[in-house]
C-alpha positions in Angstrom: 0.0 0.0 0.0 1.4 3.5 -0.8 2.0 5.8 2.1 1.8 9.6 2.4 4.9 11.7 2.8 4.8 11.1 6.6 4.8 7.3 6.2 1.0 6.9 6.9 -1.4 5.2 4.6 -3.3 8.0 2.8 -6.8 8.4 1.5 -6.5 8.5 -2.3 -6.8 12.0 -3.6 -8.9 12.2 -6.7 -7.9 15.7 -7.8 -5.5 14.9 -10.7 -2.1 16.6 -11.1 -0.8 16.7 -14.7 3.0 16.7 -14.9 4.5 17.9 -18.2 7.8 16.2 -18.8 10.7 16.3 -21.2 11.2 15.2 -24.8 13.2 11.9 -24.7 15.4 12.7 -27.7 16.8 15.8 -26.0 18.9 13.3 -23.8 18.2 15.4 -20.6 18.9 12.5 -18.3 18.7 14.5 -15.1 15.4 16.0 -16.1 14.0 12.6 -17.1 14.9 11.3 -13.6 13.3 14.4 -12.0 10.1 13.7 -14.0 10.0 10.1 -12.8 10.8 11.1 -9.2 7.9 13.6 -9.1 5.5 11.0 -10.6 6.5 8.2 -8.3 6.7 10.5 -5.2 3.2 11.9 -5.7 1.7 8.5 -6.3 3.4 7.2 -3.2 1.7 10.0 -1.3 -1.7 9.0 -2.7 -2.0 11.8 -5.2 -3.5 10.9 -8.6 -0.8 12.1 -11.0 -0.1 11.6 -14.7 3.0 12.4 -16.7 2.7 13.5 -20.3 5.6 14.4 -22.6 6.2 15.2 -26.3 6.2 12.1 -28.4 9.5 11.2 -30.2 8.1 10.7 -33.8 9.6 12.9 -36.5 12.7 13.6 -34.5 13.8 10.0 -34.9 14.3 10.6 -38.6 18.1 10.9 -39.1 18.3 10.5 -42.8 18.6 14.2 -43.4 21.3 14.9 -40.8 21.4 16.3 -37.3 20.2 19.8 -38.1 17.1 18.5 -39.9 16.4 16.1 -37.0 16.6 19.1 -34.6 13.9 21.0 -36.5 11.8 17.8 -36.9 12.1 17.5 -33.1 10.6 21.0 -32.8 7.6 19.8 -34.8 7.2 16.9 -32.3 7.5 19.3 -29.3 5.6 22.3 -30.5 3.0 21.0 -32.9 2.3 17.2 -32.4 2.5 17.5 -28.7 0.0 20.3 -28.5 -2.8 17.9 -29.6 -1.8 15.3 -26.9 -1.6 18.1 -24.3 -5.0 19.5 -25.2 -6.6 16.0 -24.8 -5.0 15.6 -21.4 -6.2 19.1 -20.3 -9.7 18.2 -21.4 -9.7 15.8 -18.4 -9.8 18.9 -16.2 -6.8 18.4 -14.0 -6.8 20.2 -10.6 -3.3 21.5 -11.4 -0.6 21.5 -14.0 3.1 21.2 -13.1 5.7 21.9 -15.9 8.6 19.9 -14.5 11.3 21.8 -16.4 11.3 25.5 -17.1 12.6 24.9 -20.6 9.1 23.6 -21.3 7.5 26.8 -20.2 6.5 27.3 -23.8 3.5 25.1 -22.9 2.3 27.5 -20.3 -0.1 29.2 -22.6 -2.0 26.0 -23.3 -2.4 25.5 -19.5 -3.5 29.1 -18.8 -7.0 28.0 -17.5 -5.5 25.8 -14.8 -3.4 26.5 -11.6 0.2 26.3 -12.9 3.5 25.4 -11.2 6.8 25.5 -13.1 10.0 24.1 -11.7 13.0 26.3 -12.7 16.2 24.3 -12.5 18.4 27.2 -13.7 18.2 30.3 -15.9 21.7 30.0 -17.5 20.3 29.5 -21.1 17.7 32.3 -20.6 20.4 34.6 -19.3 22.7 33.7 -22.2 19.9 34.4 -24.6 19.6 37.9 -23.1 23.3 38.5 -23.7 24.6 37.8 -20.2 27.8 35.9 -19.7 26.9 32.4 -18.6 29.0 30.3 -21.0 25.7 29.5 -22.7 25.8 31.5 -26.0 22.7 31.4 -28.1 22.0 31.6 -31.8 19.3 33.9 -33.2 16.7 31.1 -33.0 18.0 30.2 -29.6 17.5 33.8 -28.4 14.0 33.7 -29.7 13.3 30.4 -27.9 14.7 31.7 -24.6 12.5 34.8 -24.8 9.5 32.5 -25.4 10.5 30.5 -22.3 10.7 33.7 -20.3 7.2 34.7 -21.4 5.9 31.3 -20.4 7.4 31.6 -16.9 5.4 34.8 -16.4 2.2 32.8 -16.9 2.9 30.5 -13.9 1.2 31.0 -10.6 4.2 29.6 -8.8 7.8 29.1 -9.9 9.6 26.6 -7.8 13.4 27.1 -7.9 16.0 24.5 -7.1 18.4 27.0 -5.5 18.6 30.4 -4.0 20.8 31.6 -6.8 18.2 30.5 -9.4 15.4 32.1 -7.3 17.3 35.4 -7.3 17.8 35.2 -11.1 14.1 34.6 -11.5 13.2 37.6 -9.3 15.5 39.8 -11.3 14.6 38.7 -14.8 10.8 38.5 -14.3 10.8 41.9 -12.5 11.7 43.4 -15.9 8.4 42.3 -17.2 6.2 43.9 -14.5 4.1 41.7 -12.2 5.7 38.3 -11.6 4.6 34.9 -10.3 5.2 33.8 -6.7 8.7 32.4 -6.5 9.5 29.6 -4.0 12.6 27.7 -3.1 12.3 23.9 -3.2 15.6 22.1 -3.1 15.6 19.1 -5.4 15.9 15.6 -3.8 18.5 13.0 -4.7 17.1 10.9 -7.6 19.3 7.8 -6.9 19.8 6.5 -3.3 23.6 7.2 -3.1 24.9 6.0 0.2 28.0 4.8 2.1 29.0 1.3 0.9 31.0 -1.5 2.5 34.6 -1.7 1.3 34.1 -5.1 -0.4 31.1 -3.8 -2.4 33.2 -0.8 -3.5 36.1 -3.0 -4.5 33.9 -5.4 -6.5 32.5 -2.5 -8.5 35.8 -0.5 -9.0 37.9 -3.5 -10.1 36.0 -3.5 -13.4 37.5 -0.1 -14.3 40.6 -0.4 -16.5 43.8 1.4 -15.2 42.2 2.5 -12.0 44.3 1.8 -8.9 41.2 1.6 -6.8 43.0 0.7 -3.6 45.1 3.9 -3.8 44.3 7.6 -3.7 42.4 9.3 -6.5 40.6 12.6 -7.0 37.3 12.6 -8.8 35.6 15.0 -11.3 32.1 14.4 -12.6 30.8 16.4 -15.5 31.0 17.3 -19.2 33.4 19.2 -21.4 31.3 22.3 -21.5 33.4 25.4 -20.9 31.5 26.3 -17.8 32.5 23.0 -16.2 36.1 24.3 -16.1 37.8 21.0 -16.8 41.0 22.9 -17.9 41.2 24.2 -14.3 40.6 20.7 -12.9 43.8 19.6 -14.8 45.8 22.6 -13.6 44.7 22.2 -10.0 45.5 18.5 -10.0 48.9 19.1 -11.6 49.8 21.4 -8.7 49.4 18.6 -6.1 49.5 15.3 -8.0 53.1 14.3 -7.0 52.6 15.2 -3.3 49.3 13.3 -3.2 50.7 10.5 -5.4 47.2 10.1 -6.8 45.2 9.4 -10.0 42.7 11.9 -11.5 39.4 10.2 -12.5 37.1 11.9 -14.9 33.6 10.6 -15.4 30.8 11.9 -17.5 32.0 13.0 -21.0 35.2 11.5 -22.3 38.0 14.1 -22.3 38.3 16.1 -25.5 41.5 15.9 -27.5 42.5 19.4 -26.3 42.1 18.3 -22.7 44.2 15.2 -23.3 46.9 17.5 -24.9 46.7 19.8 -21.8 47.3 16.8 -19.6 50.4 15.8 -21.6 51.7 19.4 -21.4 51.2 19.3 -17.6 53.0 15.9 -17.4 50.1 14.2 -15.7 48.7 12.1 -18.6 49.9 8.9 -16.9 47.7 9.7 -13.9 44.5 10.3 -15.8 41.7 7.7 -15.8 38.5 8.2 -17.9 35.3 6.5 -16.9 32.8 7.7 -19.6 29.1 7.5 -18.9 29.4 5.6 -15.6 26.4 3.9 -14.3 24.9 5.1 -11.0 26.4 2.0 -9.3 29.9 2.7 -10.5 29.5 6.4 -9.7 28.4 5.5 -6.2 31.5 3.4 -5.7 33.8 6.1 -7.1 32.2 8.6 -4.7 32.7 6.2 -1.8 36.4 5.7 -2.5 37.5 9.1 -3.9 40.0 11.2 -1.9 37.7 14.2 -2.8 35.3 15.5 -5.5 37.0 18.4 -7.3 34.3 20.7 -8.8 35.5 24.2 -9.8 32.6 24.9 -12.2 32.0 28.5 -13.2 28.3 28.2 -13.7 25.8 25.5 -12.6 22.0 25.2 -12.5 22.3 23.1 -9.3 25.4 20.9 -9.0 24.1 17.4 -8.6 27.5 15.8 -8.1 28.1 17.8 -5.0 25.2 16.3 -3.0 25.7 12.9 -4.6 29.3 12.8 -3.4 28.3 14.1 0.0 25.6 11.4 0.4 28.5 8.9 0.1 30.7 10.7 2.6 33.1 12.0 -0.1 34.7 15.3 0.9 33.9 18.1 -1.7 36.2 20.9 -2.8 34.0 23.1 -5.1 33.3 26.5 -6.5 31.4 29.0 -4.4 29.8 30.6 -7.4 26.1 30.5 -8.3 24.0 27.9 -6.5 27.0 25.8 -5.5 27.6 27.5 -2.1 23.9 27.1 -1.3 23.9 23.4 -2.3 27.2 22.5 -0.7 26.3 24.3 2.5 28.7 23.8 5.4 29.6 20.4 4.0 32.3 21.5 1.5 35.5 23.5 1.0 34.6 26.5 -1.2 36.6 28.8 -3.4 36.1 31.1 -6.3 36.6 29.2 -9.6 39.9 31.0 -10.4 41.5 30.3 -7.0 43.4 27.3 -8.3 46.1 27.4 -5.6 43.5 27.3 -2.9 41.8 24.3 -4.5 45.1 22.5 -4.7 45.9 23.4 -1.0 42.6 21.9 0.1 43.2 18.6 -1.8 46.6 18.4 0.1 44.9 19.3 3.4 42.5 16.4 3.0 45.5 14.0 3.0 45.4 14.4 6.8 43.2 11.4 7.8 41.6 13.4 10.7 40.9 16.4 8.4 39.3 14.1 5.8 37.1 12.4 8.4 35.9 15.8 9.6 34.9 16.9 6.1 33.4 13.5 5.3 31.1 13.9 8.4 30.2 17.4 7.3 29.3 16.1 3.8 27.0 13.4 5.2 25.2 16.0 7.4 24.6 18.4 4.5 23.3 15.7 2.2 20.4 15.1 4.6 18.8 18.3 3.4 18.1 16.8 -0.1 15.7 13.9 0.5 13.1 13.1 -2.2 10.4 12.8 0.5 11.0 16.3 1.8 10.9 17.6 -1.8 7.6 16.0 -2.6 6.1 17.2 0.7 7.1 20.8 -0.1 5.7 20.6 -3.6 2.4 19.3 -2.2 2.3 22.4 0.0 2.7 24.6 -3.0 0.0 22.6 -4.9 -2.5 23.0 -2.0 -2.0 26.7 -1.9 -3.4 26.8 -5.5 -5.7 23.7 -5.4 -6.6 22.6 -1.9 -7.7 19.1 -3.0 -4.1 18.3 -3.9 
């Protein structure tokens, strides 16, 4: 039997919540997980919820190249999906929740219903408005971001993942006059990352070629996007690699050729291990065993790896910019992205076992703020403020 968010068996709530999710071909894995987490969490609380998303039909046609497939995907999202969405709205849901602000373009269709939009970050919108967020936009991209911004204005409530994003929303929407109510709802972990026994960690990590999993390694999780600052990761690691006698593990995107060349120039190429597209289970084991997560990003919407690492007790040395200071809380060592000497000094500082134990404990404590149950409970409070039956 499902339970409500307090663990009690609920009365089934008949007022339906319609969740609008993401287009599968856009490969937004974190957003797909958030969609699924919202649907599962609401149903576990006894809320009647349904998830609807754009169908992947024309976007699957690759015969004419990637650019044509992108435009065919727009037809899937902005034309074909409208018919499906209108049919779902005809069922008269009590409330509509657009689970990703990049889909705020659907807000006009839902204008007759109480509307919540989750805003994960406004980096692309800010880039489309000419701000420096390492998210440059083409002409059509700028038009799309303005459309998204107009859609956000139609919401009754905008739920932001971080204080930094909430502040961006306040500022950008203030330009347009009256704005929706803006609330802070920290997102919950979408995989149960946790501390693992050593034998479980060993069994998982021994499958990784070239990883000396019983010895020290520093971990970075992310992509090759400029804002992820992987060039700085290499420079920081090079400053302390010999003193730590450690490997540097990159997971997420495989390193670009230019990053591999940089590693050679820094004479650390023999210490680099790449684990492209690691599963959650492998990533969990890496977090458990890593000396620290090194995360000097310039811009982030949230910074998932920070709390994933903390949930496993991995010390975090990360950037203090944007939402990362809010997310990391008191459980991480924080620096401005350009303070590379300080990042390296903290990696060396964590070589002291007592110091590392202290920051591991702080990491565990901070991660407790990001439970899925708490997130669902807070969303239900927002729902009830608009539609009491929810």
